[in-house]
N, C-alpha and C positions, 0 to 999 in steps of 0.2 A: 667725051673728053673730060667732061665735068666729073664723071665718076672716077677716072683715072687721076685727076687732081686731087680728088677727096680720098682716093685710095692711097695716093703717095703721101697725103698728110695723116694717114692712119684713120680715116672715117669711111665706113662702108654702109650700104643699104642692104636691109636683110629681104626675106621674101614678102613682107607685108610693107616694104618701102619705108621701113623706118631706119633712122640714122644710127648706127652702132659705131662703138670704137673698135670693137673687135671683128675680125673677118667672121662671117657667118660660118664657114666650116670650122675655124678655131671654137667659136662660140657652142657649136654643135658638138664637138670632140669633148669640150669642157663639161657640158652637161651630162654627156654620156659617161664621162670618167667620173663626174659626181655621183652619178646613179650607181656605177659599179664599186665606187668607193663605199657608199652607203650600204650596198649589199655585202661588200666584204665586211664592214664593221658588224653588220647585223650577224654574219655567219661566225666571226670572232667572238661576239657577245654569246651566241649560242654555245659555241665551242667553250667557252669560259665556264658556262654554266654547267655544261655536261661534265667538264673537267673537275669543277667544284664538287658536284655530286658524286663523281668518282673517288675523289681524295676523302670525302666524308665518309663514304662507304669504307675505303680502306683504313680510315682511322677507327672506325667502329670494329672492323675485323682484326685490327692490331691490337687494339683494348682487349677484344674477346680472347685472342691467341695469348696475351700477356696473362689473363686472369687464368685461363687453362693451365698455361706453364707454371703458374704459381701454385695451383692447385696439385699439378703433378709433383712439383717439388716438396711441397707439404706432405704428399702421400708417400713419397719415396723416402723422406727424412722419418716419418712415422713408422715404415715397415723396417727401417734401419734399427730405430729405437726398440721396436718389438723383438727384433732379432737379437740384439744385445741383452735385452731382458731375459730372453730364453736362454741365451748362453750362459748368463750369470745364475739364472735358476737351476740350469743343468749342471753347472759346477758346484752349486750348493747342494743339490741332490746327490751327485757323485760323492761328495765329501761326507754326506749324511750316510749313505750306503756303505762307504769305508769304514766310517766310525761304528756303524751297526754290525759290520762283519768283524772288526776287532772285538766288540763287545760279546758277540757270538762265540767267538773263538775263546776269550776269557771264561765265558760261561761254560762251554764246553770242557776246557781244562779243569775248571773249579768242579764240574759234575762228575769227570772221570775221578779227581783226586777224592771227592766225597765217596764215589762208588768204591774206590780201593778202601777208604777208611771205614766204610760200611762192612766191606767183605772182611777186612782185618778184625773189626769189632765182632763180626758174627763168627768168625773163626775162633777169637778169643772166647767168646760167650760158649760155643760148642765145646772148646777144650776145657772151660772151666766146669761144665754141665757134665761132661764126661769123666772128668777127675774126681768127682765127687762120688 
């Protein structure tokens, strides 16, 4: 009866017969919940550590990818500039070839003209020699 009166007042005895404010079952559940919460917090801390390592690894990988991307863009731009230089050089060489062909044609015409003049002069000389 004394325990019931104390129980009604919110006081309880535990297994060691110590006076407690909480019911022993509630105290045990509270202690168990505290341990589970501590284990949960430890697991969350471990998870955060793992995720932090993963994020750092992904950041390093992203930096490496960005660096390789910049190298690839630089190489592509270099190839484009080399291609443009080759096109310009090709055009210059084509223009030079056309100029040399025109010069060759002029020289050929001049040569034919000189050959004709030489033939005419040789004929004139032959006629002059035969007339004497």
